[in-house]
C-alpha positions, 0 to 999 in steps of 0.5 A, a space after each residue: 908074659 911075653 905075649 901080653 901087649 901094653 896097648 891102651 884099652 880103646 874098646 873099653 874107653 869107647 864103650 864107656 863113653 857111649 854108655 855115658 852119652 846114652 845115659 845122658 841122652 835118656 836123662 835129657 829126654 826124660 827131663 827136658 824134652 817136650 815129648 809125650 810120656 809114651 814117646 819118652 818111655 819108648 825112646 828110653 827103652 830103645 836107648 836101654 836096649 842099645 846100651 845093653 848091647 854095647 855093654 855085652 859087646 864092649 865089656 862082657 867079651 861076647 865077641 872074643 869066643 872061638 866058638 860063638 854057639 856057647 855064648 849065644 846059647 847062654 845069652 838066649 837062655 838068659 834073655 828068656 829068664 829075664 823076660 819071664 821074670 819081668 812078665 811074671 813080676 808085672 803080672 803079680 804086681 798088677 793082679 787084682 788092681 784093675 
């Protein structure tokens, strides 16, 4: 108990504020910008990837490991599974509708 510090969680607050700002930016781009649909989707995807990285670094403690190999391996495995699920879902949903 003596090792605990009562510091304010600045990293969490900054991560939360960045997430809110990115969400509001995506909302504004989707609703009020005059961009074409292709640009809107591209920008929103880029903002989503940036927000996912912020979530991983600020909240999921990706940088707090003494051995970063284990967490990197888990993240690469998870990304592979996510890509397979998304591509598989798109393939199944679009099969036969062309």
